[in-house]
TILO-993922 format. One record per residue (C-alpha): residue number from 0; y, z, x. Coordinates in pm, whole numbers, m for minus. Layout:
! TILO-993922
{site NUM, {Y, Z, X}}
...
This chain:
! TILO-993922
{site 0, {10187, 9563, 14389}}
{site 1, {10411, 9650, 14097}}
{site 2, {10281, 9747, 13755}}
{site 3, {10363, 9395, 13637}}
{site 4, {10106, 9245, 13875}}
{site 5, {9826, 9488, 13799}}
{site 6, {9529, 9345, 13611}}
{site 7, {9508, 9513, 13268}}
{site 8, {9177, 9671, 13171}}
{site 9, {9072, 9753, 12817}}
{site 10, {8809, 10025, 12782}}
{site 11, {8599, 9981, 12468}}
{site 12, {8416, 10296, 12372}}
{site 13, {8234, 10411, 12064}}
{site 14, {7917, 10571, 11947}}
{site 15, {7577, 10404, 11958}}
{site 16, {7569, 10091, 11746}}
{site 17, {7935, 10104, 11645}}
{site 18, {7981, 9734, 11721}}
{site 19, {8130, 9722, 12071}}
{site 20, {7938, 9411, 12178}}
{site 21, {8026, 9232, 11854}}
{site 22, {8396, 9303, 11912}}
{site 23, {8379, 9175, 12270}}
{site 24, {8210, 8853, 12153}}
{site 25, {8500, 8803, 11914}}
{site 26, {8753, 8858, 12193}}
{site 27, {8563, 8612, 12413}}
{site 28, {8586, 8350, 12139}}
{site 29, {8959, 8422, 12087}}
{site 30, {9095, 8497, 12437}}
{site 31, {9457, 8408, 12359}}
{site 32, {9472, 8189, 12669}}
{site 33, {9351, 8469, 12898}}
{site 34, {9074, 8438, 13155}}
{site 35, {8849, 8735, 13085}}
{site 36, {8601, 8939, 13285}}
{site 37, {8359, 9187, 13131}}
{site 38, {8187, 9493, 13272}}
{site 39, {7900, 9627, 13060}}
{site 40, {7764, 9976, 13123}}
{site 41, {7420, 10015, 12962}}
{site 42, {7227, 10337, 12905}}
{site 43, {6873, 10254, 13014}}
{site 44, {6735, 9986, 13241}}
{site 45, {6714, 9691, 13001}}
{site 46, {7044, 9505, 12976}}
{site 47, {7048, 9390, 12614}}
{site 48, {7426, 9390, 12556}}
{site 49, {7501, 9206, 12880}}
{site 50, {7245, 8939, 12794}}
{site 51, {7402, 8890, 12451}}
{site 52, {7747, 8844, 12604}}
{site 53, {7626, 8607, 12876}}
{site 54, {7490, 8380, 12605}}
{site 55, {7852, 8347, 12482}}
{site 56, {8002, 8264, 12823}}
{site 57, {8251, 7977, 12843}}
{site 58, {8530, 7851, 13067}}
{site 59, {8755, 8143, 12968}}
{site 60, {8484, 8394, 13055}}
{site 61, {8217, 8235, 13277}}
{site 62, {7879, 8398, 13335}}
{site 63, {7979, 8516, 13681}}
{site 64, {8261, 8718, 13521}}
{site 65, {8013, 8919, 13312}}
{site 66, {7869, 9208, 13513}}
{site 67, {7614, 9469, 13405}}
{site 68, {7581, 9818, 13546}}
{site 69, {7259, 9956, 13402}}
{site 70, {7087, 10293, 13411}}
{site 71, {7384, 10498, 13518}}
{site 72, {7726, 10601, 13389}}
{site 73, {7996, 10415, 13583}}
{site 74, {8211, 10727, 13606}}
{site 75, {7923, 10900, 13786}}
{site 76, {7883, 10622, 14043}}
{site 77, {8246, 10536, 14114}}
{site 78, {8223, 10474, 14487}}
{site 79, {7882, 10304, 14482}}
{site 80, {7910, 10084, 14172}}
{site 81, {8236, 10088, 13983}}
{site 82, {8492, 10025, 14257}}
{site 83, {8289, 9753, 14436}}
{site 84, {8233, 9578, 14102}}
{site 85, {8603, 9585, 14014}}
{site 86, {8694, 9463, 14362}}
{site 87, {8441, 9179, 14336}}
{site 88, {8585, 9069, 14001}}
{site 89, {8937, 9067, 14143}}
{site 90, {8814, 8863, 14442}}
{site 91, {8688, 8577, 14224}}
{site 92, {8839, 8237, 14316}}
{site 93, {9014, 8250, 13978}}
{site 94, {9120, 8609, 13927}}
{site 95, {9073, 8735, 13570}}
{site 96, {9381, 8793, 13357}}
{site 97, {9219, 9081, 13169}}
{site 98, {8906, 9295, 13219}}
{site 99, {8707, 9441, 12930}}
{site 100, {8480, 9740, 12995}}
{site 101, {8212, 9816, 12738}}
{site 102, {8100, 10173, 12798}}
{site 103, {7761, 10309, 12709}}
{site 104, {7751, 10454, 12359}}
{site 105, {7681, 10790, 12521}}
{site 106, {7970, 10777, 12768}}
{site 107, {8260, 11018, 12782}}
{site 108, {8570, 10804, 12837}}
{site 109, {8795, 11050, 13018}}
{site 110, {8595, 11069, 13343}}
{site 111, {8609, 10690, 13352}}
{site 112, {8988, 10697, 13318}}
{site 113, {9002, 10937, 13611}}
{site 114, {8818, 10677, 13820}}
{site 115, {9117, 10446, 13786}}
{site 116, {9314, 10691, 13998}}
{site 117, {9104, 10610, 14305}}
{site 118, {9332, 10472, 14582}}
{site 119, {9113, 10166, 14637}}
{site 120, {9196, 10027, 14293}}
{site 121, {9492, 10222, 14153}}
{site 122, {9747, 9971, 14286}}
{site 123, {9553, 9674, 14152}}
{site 124, {9452, 9758, 13794}}
{site 125, {9582, 9959, 13499}}
{site 126, {9418, 10077, 13178}}
{site 127, {9591, 9868, 12912}}
{site 128, {9430, 10077, 12642}}
{site 129, {9125, 10267, 12521}}
{site 130, {8975, 10128, 12201}}
{site 131, {8736, 10360, 12015}}
{site 132, {8502, 10208, 11761}}
{site 133, {8364, 10431, 11487}}
{site 134, {8101, 10327, 11235}}
{site 135, {8295, 10388, 10913}}
{site 136, {7990, 10444, 10695}}
{site 137, {7829, 10686, 10943}}
{site 138, {8147, 10886, 10997}}
{site 139, {8207, 10907, 10623}}
{site 140, {7863, 11060, 10572}}
{site 141, {7900, 11309, 10858}}
{site 142, {7614, 11189, 11076}}
{site 143, {7757, 11339, 11395}}
{site 144, {7596, 11672, 11313}}
{site 145, {7266, 11742, 11135}}
{site 146, {7451, 11943, 10868}}
{site 147, {7828, 11951, 10900}}
{site 148, {7873, 12219, 10635}}
{site 149, {7619, 12446, 10806}}
{site 150, {7789, 12399, 11144}}
{site 151, {8126, 12488, 10993}}
{site 152, {7974, 12796, 10831}}
{site 153, {7823, 12907, 11162}}
{site 154, {8156, 12854, 11337}}
{site 155, {8331, 13072, 11081}}
{site 156, {8065, 13342, 11098}}
{site 157, {8023, 13375, 11474}}
{site 158, {8272, 13247, 11729}}
{site 159, {8022, 13300, 12012}}
{site 160, {7788, 13031, 11881}}
{site 161, {7767, 12687, 12037}}
{site 162, {7886, 12501, 11731}}
{site 163, {7908, 12150, 11867}}
{site 164, {7608, 11923, 11892}}
{site 165, {7608, 11676, 12182}}
{site 166, {7665, 11389, 11939}}
{site 167, {7975, 11543, 11789}}
{site 168, {8118, 11616, 12135}}
{site 169, {8074, 11255, 12242}}
{site 170, {8238, 11135, 11921}}
{site 171, {8531, 11375, 11945}}
{site 172, {8593, 11296, 12313}}
{site 173, {8600, 10924, 12237}}
{site 174, {8852, 10972, 11958}}
{site 175, {9066, 11207, 12168}}
{site 176, {9087, 10952, 12448}}
{site 177, {9171, 10652, 12229}}
{site 178, {9492, 10454, 12187}}
{site 179, {9349, 10270, 11887}}
{site 180, {9055, 10344, 11657}}
{site 181, {8869, 10063, 11481}}
{site 182, {8657, 10155, 11179}}
{site 183, {8371, 9909, 11211}}
{site 184, {8137, 9787, 10935}}
{site 185, {8417, 9841, 10684}}
{site 186, {8233, 9621, 10434}}
{site 187, {7941, 9866, 10424}}
{site 188, {8162, 10173, 10387}}
{site 189, {8375, 10050, 10097}}
{site 190, {8723, 10178, 10018}}
{site 191, {8609, 10535, 9949}}
{site 192, {8405, 10549, 10270}}
{site 193, {8696, 10412, 10473}}
{site 194, {8929, 10674, 10330}}
{site 195, {8682, 10952, 10413}}
{site 196, {8621, 10820, 10766}}
{site 197, {8995, 10790, 10826}}
{site 198, {9046, 11151, 10718}}
{site 199, {8769, 11271, 10952}}
{site 200, {8920, 11088, 11249}}
{site 201, {9275, 11199, 11172}}
{site 202, {9149, 11559, 11168}}
{site 203, {8981, 11516, 11508}}
{site 204, {9257, 11318, 11682}}
{site 205, {9489, 11523, 11907}}
{site 206, {9782, 11297, 11820}}
{site 207, {9862, 11032, 11558}}
{site 208, {9655, 10719, 11618}}
{site 209, {9650, 10375, 11454}}
{site 210, {9323, 10345, 11261}}
{site 211, {9224, 9997, 11141}}
{site 212, {8924, 9869, 10944}}
{site 213, {8709, 9593, 11094}}
{site 214, {8408, 9391, 10976}}
{site 215, {8175, 9193, 11204}}
{site 216, {8400, 9257, 11505}}
{site 217, {8679, 9040, 11368}}
{site 218, {9033, 9160, 11441}}
{site 219, {9345, 8992, 11577}}
{site 220, {9314, 9009, 11958}}
{site 221, {9689, 9074, 11978}}
{site 222, {9622, 9411, 11814}}
{site 223, {9363, 9508, 12076}}
{site 224, {9495, 9355, 12400}}
{site 225, {9835, 9412, 12554}}
{site 226, {9886, 9775, 12451}}
{site 227, {10038, 9864, 12790}}
{site 228, {9919, 10225, 12757}}
{site 229, {9869, 10294, 13132}}
{site 230, {9611, 10548, 13015}}
{site 231, {9534, 10658, 13371}}
{site 232, {9883, 10812, 13382}}
{site 233, {9845, 10981, 13043}}
{site 234, {9535, 11196, 13087}}
{site 235, {9699, 11520, 12973}}
{site 236, {9746, 11373, 12624}}
{site 237, {9372, 11299, 12603}}
{site 238, {9191, 11636, 12585}}
{site 239, {8816, 11657, 12636}}
{site 240, {8548, 11914, 12566}}
{site 241, {8465, 11880, 12935}}
{site 242, {8811, 11936, 13084}}
{site 243, {8790, 12166, 13383}}
{site 244, {8429, 12081, 13459}}
{site 245, {8354, 11947, 13805}}
{site 246, {8146, 11671, 13656}}
{site 247, {7970, 11586, 13336}}
{site 248, {7606, 11559, 13244}}
{site 249, {7406, 11300, 13054}}
{site 250, {7098, 11520, 13035}}
{site 251, {7153, 11560, 12661}}
{site 252, {7018, 11206, 12615}}
{site 253, {6730, 11003, 12748}}
{site 254, {6581, 10660, 12699}}
{site 255, {6236, 10504, 12718}}
{site 256, {6145, 10135, 12748}}
{site 257, {5854, 10024, 12528}}
{site 258, {5665, 9698, 12591}}
{site 259, {5505, 9554, 12279}}
{site 260, {5258, 9276, 12203}}
{site 261, {5375, 8978, 11999}}
{site 262, {5470, 9079, 11646}}
{site 263, {5325, 8897, 11347}}
{site 264, {5501, 9094, 11071}}
{site 265, {5875, 9157, 11115}}
{site 266, {5891, 9380, 10807}}
{site 267, {5622, 9604, 10956}}
{site 268, {5819, 9631, 11283}}
{site 269, {6132, 9727, 11088}}
{site 270, {5938, 9994, 10900}}
{site 271, {5807, 10135, 11228}}
{site 272, {6158, 10154, 11374}}
{site 273, {6277, 10331, 11060}}
{site 274, {5992, 10580, 11114}}
{site 275, {6118, 10641, 11468}}
{site 276, {6450, 10758, 11327}}
{site 277, {6285, 10988, 11073}}
{site 278, {5996, 11126, 11277}}
{site 279, {6116, 11102, 11640}}
{site 280, {6492, 11132, 11573}}
{site 281, {6565, 10805, 11754}}
{site 282, {6939, 10741, 11769}}
{site 283, {6929, 10382, 11885}}
{site 284, {6670, 10107, 11929}}
{site 285, {6753, 9769, 12078}}
{site 286, {6578, 9484, 12252}}
{site 287, {6402, 9152, 12210}}
{site 288, {6072, 9079, 12036}}
{site 289, {5837, 8781, 12049}}
{site 290, {5726, 8683, 11698}}
{site 291, {5398, 8498, 11657}}
{site 292, {5455, 8128, 11593}}
{site 293, {5831, 8145, 11648}}
{site 294, {5993, 7968, 11947}}
{site 295, {6304, 8187, 11930}}
{site 296, {6332, 8549, 12040}}
{site 297, {6412, 8816, 11781}}
{site 298, {6709, 9037, 11869}}
{site 299, {6658, 9386, 11722}}
{site 300, {6932, 9649, 11702}}
{site 301, {6895, 9974, 11511}}
{site 302, {7114, 10277, 11456}}
{site 303, {6909, 10551, 11297}}
{site 304, {6725, 10398, 11001}}
{site 305, {6963, 10102, 10979}}
{site 306, {6779, 9811, 11142}}
{site 307, {6932, 9468, 11199}}
{site 308, {6750, 9169, 11342}}
{site 309, {6808, 8800, 11395}}
{site 310, {6663, 8511, 11594}}
{site 311, {6927, 8452, 11860}}
{site 312, {6797, 8180, 12094}}
{site 313, {6479, 8007, 12219}}
{site 314, {6268, 8182, 12481}}
{site 315, {6278, 7865, 12692}}
{site 316, {6124, 7925, 13034}}
{site 317, {6160, 8304, 13003}}
{site 318, {5840, 8503, 12947}}
{site 319, {5772, 8587, 12583}}
{site 320, {5798, 8960, 12646}}
{site 321, {5865, 9208, 12364}}
{site 322, {6059, 9506, 12497}}
{site 323, {6257, 9773, 12314}}
{site 324, {6481, 10049, 12449}}
{site 325, {6468, 10373, 12246}}
{site 326, {6747, 10629, 12297}}
{site 327, {6734, 10986, 12167}}
{site 328, {6848, 11332, 12259}}
{site 329, {6656, 11454, 12561}}
{site 330, {6445, 11710, 12376}}
{site 331, {6337, 11446, 12122}}
{site 332, {6205, 11187, 12368}}
{site 333, {5825, 11174, 12344}}
{site 334, {5714, 10841, 12497}}
{site 335, {5358, 10876, 12372}}
{site 336, {5462, 10943, 12013}}
{site 337, {5717, 10662, 12025}}
{site 338, {5454, 10415, 12149}}
{site 339, {5216, 10526, 11876}}
{site 340, {5474, 10472, 11601}}
{site 341, {5564, 10126, 11739}}
{site 342, {5200, 10029, 11782}}
{site 343, {5244, 9968, 12156}}
């Protein structure tokens, strides 16, 4: 195969809750005549993002072209999961024109790019580009470290200290690996917030990068697809905190699945999730909730204390089961305390 016949793959990375799934839904609705396939890598065993995308399937991206790999980073399970999945997608009766990979919000992108060098798939696919989403409002307020000024002061005072928190390392690795950065939730950040977020990212980026604002996942697909970056051949330009390591660890983070009874008061549930962020340092909460007297399921997605919810579709024949995934740094995961706060 020549490069011209390789299937292009776009890797969409970004921190927890940055809007990756929303962007992919927009691309699905505006495929520019391309037949798409989507690979979703969840952190935790409940596939919320994949379920959301499957509900948007159409002739340009049928359900069978949407594949979930849950409870494991795809770059850690290359031979067992990633390569067979890619090969299965390429073996579809109608081969996809473009593959989108939504990484876990906790994933380091560079090890995934290295997986594209495996002989079994190198001649068949190429990384068209790495798109990093960054929550503009969060970046502008420095939420990737508990106290950015204090971290900087420690760095200046003692070079032997471990200055970087796991969250900041994930963020910086995603930016360093990107071909394009999208500042999501631009409407919430405002012009001043966007300017601050842009300055933060420009300071972290190892090379000049296009940085564009985006609201509700809406951006011209021609800006995102067709970059022709061949990122798998450009790894040296994408430095990582973990370069030189034999592998990488995800032990910094953990998740717990919480089953809940039906909820009568949505506002009370929102308040409990906000408490999780304050008291249990929850980074991300997502899942579906059954609300008393309502035939539709409630989709809940939270980043820190910012909680969003909406009724997305009827339960139908599916069991009315309320289930939330809570993600936090490993040392903060206390399943008992989390269940108590949520009233499970």
